Structures are given as C-alpha cells and as structure tokens.
C-alpha positions as CSV (number, residue, x, y, z in Angstrom):
1,M,0.3,55.2,46.5
2,R,3.5,55.6,48.4
3,R,5.8,52.6,48.4
4,S,7.0,53.0,52.0
5,T,4.2,50.8,53.4
6,V,4.8,47.9,51.0
7,R,6.1,45.1,53.1
8,S,3.7,45.6,56.0
9,A,0.8,45.8,53.5
10,M,1.7,42.5,52.0
11,R,2.0,40.8,55.3
12,F,-1.4,42.1,56.3
13,A,-2.9,40.9,53.0
14,A,-1.5,37.4,53.5
15,A,-2.7,37.1,57.1
16,A,-6.2,38.5,56.4
17,G,-6.8,36.9,53.1
18,L,-7.2,40.2,51.3
19,L,-5.7,41.2,48.0
20,L,-3.6,44.1,49.4
21,S,-3.9,46.8,52.0
22,V,-4.7,50.4,51.2
23,A,-1.1,51.1,50.7
24,C,0.7,50.3,47.5
25,S,3.0,47.4,46.9
26,S,6.5,47.5,45.5
27,S,6.5,43.8,44.7
28,R,4.6,42.0,42.0
29,P,1.3,40.4,43.3
30,T,1.3,36.8,42.2
31,P,-2.2,35.7,41.1
32,T,-3.1,32.3,42.4
33,G,-6.2,30.1,42.5
34,N,-9.3,32.0,41.8
35,T,-7.5,35.4,41.8
36,A,-5.7,34.7,38.5
37,P,-6.6,37.1,35.7
38,D,-8.0,34.4,33.4
39,A,-11.3,36.0,32.4
40,G,-10.3,35.7,28.7
41,L,-11.1,32.0,28.9
42,R,-14.6,32.4,30.5
43,Q,-16.0,35.7,29.5
44,V,-19.6,36.7,29.7
45,P,-20.7,38.2,26.3
46,A,-21.7,41.9,26.4
47,T,-25.0,41.7,24.5
48,G,-27.0,44.8,23.7
49,L,-24.1,47.2,24.4
50,E,-21.8,49.4,22.2
51,G,-18.3,48.2,22.1
52,C,-16.9,44.7,22.2
53,L,-19.1,41.6,22.6
54,L,-16.1,39.7,23.8
55,Y,-12.5,40.7,24.5
56,T,-9.2,39.2,23.4
57,D,-6.5,38.3,25.9
58,G,-4.3,41.3,26.5
59,H,-1.1,41.8,24.5
60,Q,1.9,43.9,25.4
61,T,2.2,47.1,23.3
62,G,5.2,48.7,25.0
63,A,6.5,49.6,28.5
64,V,6.0,52.3,31.1
65,P,8.7,55.0,30.3
66,R,11.3,56.1,32.8
67,Q,9.6,59.5,33.0
68,V,6.6,58.0,34.6
69,P,8.0,55.6,37.2
70,E,4.8,55.8,39.3
71,L,2.2,55.7,36.6
72,S,-1.1,56.0,38.5
73,G,-3.6,56.9,35.8
74,L,-4.3,56.8,32.1
75,A,-7.0,58.5,30.0
76,A,-7.4,58.4,26.2
77,S,-7.2,61.9,24.6
78,Q,-10.4,63.0,22.9
79,K,-8.6,65.4,20.6
80,H,-5.5,63.5,19.6
81,P,-5.8,59.9,18.2
82,G,-3.4,57.4,19.7
83,I,-2.5,59.7,22.6
84,F,-3.0,58.8,26.3
85,W,-2.6,61.2,29.2
86,G,-0.7,59.7,32.1
87,H,0.7,61.0,35.4
88,N,2.8,60.0,38.3
89,D,1.7,59.3,41.9
90,S,2.6,61.5,44.9
91,N,6.1,63.0,45.6
92,N,6.7,63.7,41.9
93,A,6.8,66.9,39.8
94,F,3.5,68.3,38.8
95,E,3.5,67.1,35.2
96,L,1.2,65.4,32.7
97,F,2.6,63.2,29.9
98,A,1.2,62.5,26.5
99,L,2.0,58.9,25.8
100,D,1.4,56.5,22.9
101,E,0.5,52.8,23.6
102,K,4.1,51.9,23.2
103,G,5.0,54.1,26.1
104,A,6.8,56.8,24.1
105,V,6.5,60.2,25.6
106,K,5.2,62.5,22.9
107,A,5.0,65.6,25.1
108,T,5.4,66.7,28.7
109,L,3.1,69.3,30.2
110,T,4.5,71.2,33.2
111,L,1.5,72.2,35.3
112,T,1.3,75.3,37.5
113,G,-1.2,77.0,39.8
114,A,-1.4,74.3,42.5
115,D,0.7,72.1,44.9
116,P,-0.6,68.5,44.5
117,R,-0.6,66.1,47.4
118,D,-1.5,62.7,46.0
119,I,-2.8,62.5,42.4
120,E,-4.4,59.1,41.8
121,D,-6.3,59.2,38.5
122,V,-7.0,61.1,35.3
123,A,-10.0,61.4,33.1
124,V,-11.0,63.4,30.0
125,G,-14.5,64.9,29.5
126,P,-16.4,68.1,28.9
127,C,-15.0,71.2,30.6
128,A,-18.6,72.1,31.4
129,P,-21.9,70.2,31.2
130,G,-23.2,70.4,27.6
131,G,-20.0,72.0,26.4
132,K,-17.9,70.9,23.4
133,Q,-14.5,71.8,24.7
134,T,-12.7,68.9,26.4
135,C,-10.7,69.1,29.6
136,I,-8.3,66.9,31.4
137,F,-9.2,66.2,35.1
138,L,-6.7,65.1,37.6
139,A,-7.9,63.6,40.9
140,D,-5.9,64.7,43.9
141,T,-7.9,62.4,46.1
142,G,-5.4,60.0,47.6
143,D,-5.9,59.8,51.4
144,N,-4.5,56.6,52.9
145,F,-5.4,57.4,56.4
146,E,-8.7,59.2,55.5
147,R,-7.8,62.5,57.2
148,R,-8.1,65.1,54.5
149,K,-11.0,67.5,55.1
150,E,-11.0,68.6,51.5
151,V,-9.7,66.9,48.4
152,R,-9.3,68.4,44.9
153,L,-9.6,68.0,41.2
154,F,-7.3,69.9,38.9
155,R,-8.8,70.8,35.5
156,L,-7.2,72.1,32.3
157,P,-8.3,72.3,28.7
158,E,-6.9,69.6,26.4
159,P,-4.1,71.3,24.5
160,A,-4.6,71.9,20.8
161,A,-1.2,70.4,20.0
162,V,0.8,67.5,21.4
163,E,3.9,69.4,22.4
164,N,5.9,70.4,25.5
165,A,4.2,73.3,27.3
166,T,3.7,74.9,30.7
167,L,0.0,75.2,31.5
168,P,-2.0,76.4,34.5
169,V,-4.7,74.3,36.1
170,E,-7.9,75.3,37.9
171,T,-8.4,73.8,41.4
172,L,-11.8,72.4,42.2
173,L,-12.2,71.6,45.9
174,F,-14.8,69.2,47.3
175,T,-15.7,67.3,50.4
176,Y,-17.5,64.0,51.0
177,E,-21.0,64.3,52.6
178,D,-20.1,61.5,55.1
179,G,-16.5,62.3,55.9
180,P,-13.0,61.6,54.4
181,H,-12.3,58.7,52.1
182,D,-9.4,57.3,50.1
183,A,-10.1,57.3,46.4
184,E,-8.0,56.4,43.4
185,S,-10.7,56.2,40.7
186,L,-12.0,59.2,38.7
187,I,-14.9,59.1,36.3
188,V,-16.2,61.8,33.9
189,D,-19.3,61.2,31.8
190,D,-18.7,62.5,28.2
191,R,-22.4,62.9,27.7
192,S,-23.4,65.0,30.7
193,G,-20.1,66.1,32.2
194,Q,-21.1,64.3,35.5
195,V,-18.1,63.7,37.6
196,G,-17.7,60.8,40.0
197,V,-15.2,59.1,42.2
198,L,-15.0,55.6,43.5
199,T,-13.4,55.0,46.9
200,K,-10.7,52.5,47.7
201,T,-11.9,50.2,50.5
202,R,-11.4,46.7,51.9
203,A,-15.2,46.5,52.5
204,S,-16.3,46.3,48.8
205,L,-15.2,47.2,45.2
206,G,-15.9,50.8,46.4
207,D,-18.5,53.4,47.2
208,L,-19.5,55.5,44.2
209,Y,-20.0,59.2,44.7
210,A,-21.2,62.0,42.4
211,V,-19.2,65.2,42.8
212,E,-21.5,68.2,42.5
213,G,-21.0,72.0,42.7
214,L,-17.5,72.0,41.3
215,K,-16.2,75.4,40.4
216,P,-13.1,77.5,41.2
217,G,-13.4,79.4,44.4
218,A,-16.1,77.1,45.8
219,T,-16.2,73.8,47.6
220,G,-18.2,71.0,45.9
221,R,-19.8,68.1,47.6
222,A,-19.5,64.3,46.9
223,R,-22.9,62.6,47.3
224,K,-22.9,58.9,47.8
225,L,-24.8,57.0,45.1
226,G,-24.2,53.4,46.4
227,T,-21.7,50.6,46.9
228,L,-20.3,48.5,44.1
229,R,-19.7,44.8,44.7
230,V,-18.4,42.0,42.6
231,P,-19.9,38.5,42.6
232,D,-19.4,36.7,46.0
233,D,-17.4,39.7,47.1
234,V,-14.2,38.1,45.8
235,D,-12.4,41.4,45.1
236,R,-11.9,44.8,46.6
237,L,-9.6,47.9,46.6
238,A,-10.3,49.7,43.4
239,T,-7.2,51.4,42.0
240,A,-8.6,53.0,38.7
241,A,-11.8,53.3,36.7
242,A,-12.8,54.3,33.2
243,L,-16.2,55.0,31.6
244,H,-16.9,53.8,28.1
245,P,-17.7,56.5,25.5
246,S,-21.3,55.2,25.3
247,G,-21.7,55.7,29.0
248,Q,-23.0,52.1,29.4
249,R,-19.9,50.3,30.6
250,L,-17.6,51.1,33.5
251,L,-14.2,49.5,33.9
252,V,-12.9,49.1,37.5
253,R,-9.4,47.9,38.1
254,T,-8.0,46.3,41.3
255,Y,-4.6,45.0,42.1
256,T,-5.2,41.6,40.4
257,R,-8.4,41.9,38.3
258,V,-10.4,44.1,35.9
259,W,-14.1,44.3,36.2
260,E,-16.7,45.6,33.8
261,L,-20.0,47.0,35.0
262,R,-22.6,46.9,32.3
263,R,-25.9,48.8,32.2
264,P,-27.5,49.1,28.7
265,D,-29.8,51.9,29.7
266,A,-27.4,53.8,31.9
267,K,-28.1,57.5,31.8
268,R,-26.1,58.6,34.9
269,L,-23.4,57.2,37.1
270,E,-26.0,56.1,39.8
271,D,-27.3,53.5,37.3
272,F,-24.1,51.5,37.8
273,V,-25.0,50.7,41.3
274,Q,-27.5,48.2,39.9
275,A,-25.4,47.0,36.9
276,Q,-24.2,43.6,35.8
277,V,-20.7,43.0,37.1
278,V,-18.4,40.7,35.1
279,E,-14.7,39.9,35.1
280,V,-12.8,40.8,31.9
281,P,-9.2,40.2,30.8
282,G,-6.5,41.8,32.9
283,A,-2.7,41.7,32.9
284,S,0.1,40.6,35.1
285,Q,1.7,43.9,36.2
286,A,3.6,44.8,39.3
287,Q,1.4,47.6,40.6
288,A,-1.9,47.7,38.7
289,E,-3.1,51.3,39.0
290,A,-4.2,52.5,35.5
291,V,-6.9,51.7,33.0
292,T,-8.6,53.5,30.2
293,F,-10.9,52.7,27.3
294,L,-9.5,53.3,23.9
295,Q,-10.7,56.4,22.1
296,D,-13.2,54.5,20.0
297,G,-14.3,52.2,22.9
298,R,-13.2,49.1,21.1
299,G,-10.9,47.9,23.8
300,Y,-8.8,49.2,26.7
301,L,-5.2,49.9,27.8
302,L,-3.8,48.8,31.2
303,G,-0.9,50.5,32.9
304,S,1.2,49.9,36.0
305,E,3.6,51.7,38.3
306,F,7.4,51.1,37.8
307,A,9.3,52.0,34.7
308,G,9.7,49.1,32.3
309,E,6.5,47.4,33.4
310,P,4.4,46.3,30.4
311,L,1.6,48.4,28.9
312,V,-1.1,45.9,27.9
313,R,-3.9,46.4,25.3
314,V,-7.1,44.4,25.2
315,D,-9.1,44.5,22.0
316,C,-12.4,43.1,20.7
317,R,-12.2,39.4,19.9
C-alpha cells in the first residue's frame, strides 16, 4: 500500500475503533488490550492436521533488506530449499527477489513484459492444473478506491537456478463477478492449481474468490466463494495469505494478528468458508504485509514493509 495516506488512516482507525484503514501505515501499530499478538500463550491445538500441533513464539531470523523497502509478499520456493520469493509494493521497479530467512538477497530477477500498478502478494504453485512445473504468481490486485475494471496476475516459471536474471512474465487478466475490490492476498493450491484471492475490507476478514479462466489473451473471472470471519469479528483487513502444502490450513495476516483457518477435509478453497478459525503467534512489525508457510509446512515466516524491520520465523513447538 502507498504510504501517503498514513496519518489520515491512523486517525480514522482510532476514531472508529478499527485496526487500520485500507491504506497503509508508515508508523508501527502498537498492539494493546485484546489486539496484542499473544496467541503463543493460549493456542488451540491443530489436531488431525498435517504440520504443527502447536506453534512456538516467533523468533527473529534477520531483517528486511534495503533492496525490498516495501516488502509486500513472501512465498517459499518449491524448487530451492531455504529460498523465499519477495517483492516490493507499488511505485518500485518490476523486480522479484530471492531471499533467505535472514534477509540476504541471493538473486534479483528483473521482470519484463508488463507495467505493474500495485503488486500486493506472491504465491508459488503449478503453472497449470495437474502440471509438475512450478510457477511464481504475482498479484497486481491492489485497488484502494475499488475503481479498477480489470486486475492482473503475472506468472513466470520458477527459475532453475538462484541467480540474477531478466525474465518475461505472462499477464493474466481477470474481473470480479460483483465489481471491483481491493485485494492483497493471493492463494494458489499446490494440489489442483486453483487460484484464489482474499479481499481487504473493513467488513470482515475478507471475501474469498476463486479466479477461473486464467490464460494469456483472455479475461478470467473471480467467483465469490464466501466471507471469512474471525471469532466475535475482532479483526479485519487481510494483508496477506498462504496455503499450507497439505491444503488443509490457510494463514491470513492482518496488521496486528495472524489467523489460521483449519479444515482437515479441505479439497478446494471454498471449504475454508466453513473452517475453524484460530489465532496463532504473530510478530511486532511496522507494516505487517507478508506471510508464507515454510517449504515443509512446519512453520511460517512473517515479513514487513520498511528496510531493517525484523523477519520473524514461527516453528512447531
């Protein structure tokens, strides 16, 4: 999100009792009362699911590097152990960075073939349903004022080597069936290749859409699957999401918390509309806009805008 709306956004949040407005903040949100990220002390065990039964409190592994001062998304590579793909928010060069959990930049990919407007998240998944080749998907879906008639995904194959390169992207246009939305969360299911986006709204944790008919030269359509809510509606404004490799857990990040949606029998994204929703450990970061499961699903990594902000890893307890 752009930083120009920071101060007015924070004044609105204080007056309305919301966490933040749809614009980004350039100041560190201070968790207070029941908004503090203390889920590590009162977790709900994840029984009957692959991955962690309980999580540890997060620990800092490194810091956001200066090359990614507006880190808005993270996704674990499926080809290169220990590598996370990260990108900047709007008004930056069209680049993708291969990072390790310490924040070291291992490679910079200069991307061509499109002119991004507001890239908000990144995910890795099959290039095509049922295919074995993995692709990186970038969500050019930011739309603060909900005016964009079309939004886009950019797709490129995961490179075979972690090295500097210039690579072209494919552009995949889509529209929402019910009009424009702001969205900062991209989801790709490793099992089926199903693509989803979660909107950013003050009304709920977000509306979940399945994006169908994606292919170059065509315009796909985002079909609403349902609305995600947290217990007692205590949180809103999703800034990032990540699907577990098993497809049975979905992490959703907001400015002050991390939520895990759990559905042991989940086969498709729509199953998460009726999932168990629990708070899991988060991190104190100035602009909480990135989350990804680790490659093996045994924990997750949290990132933030602003160079020098901590990168925080949460593991199995």
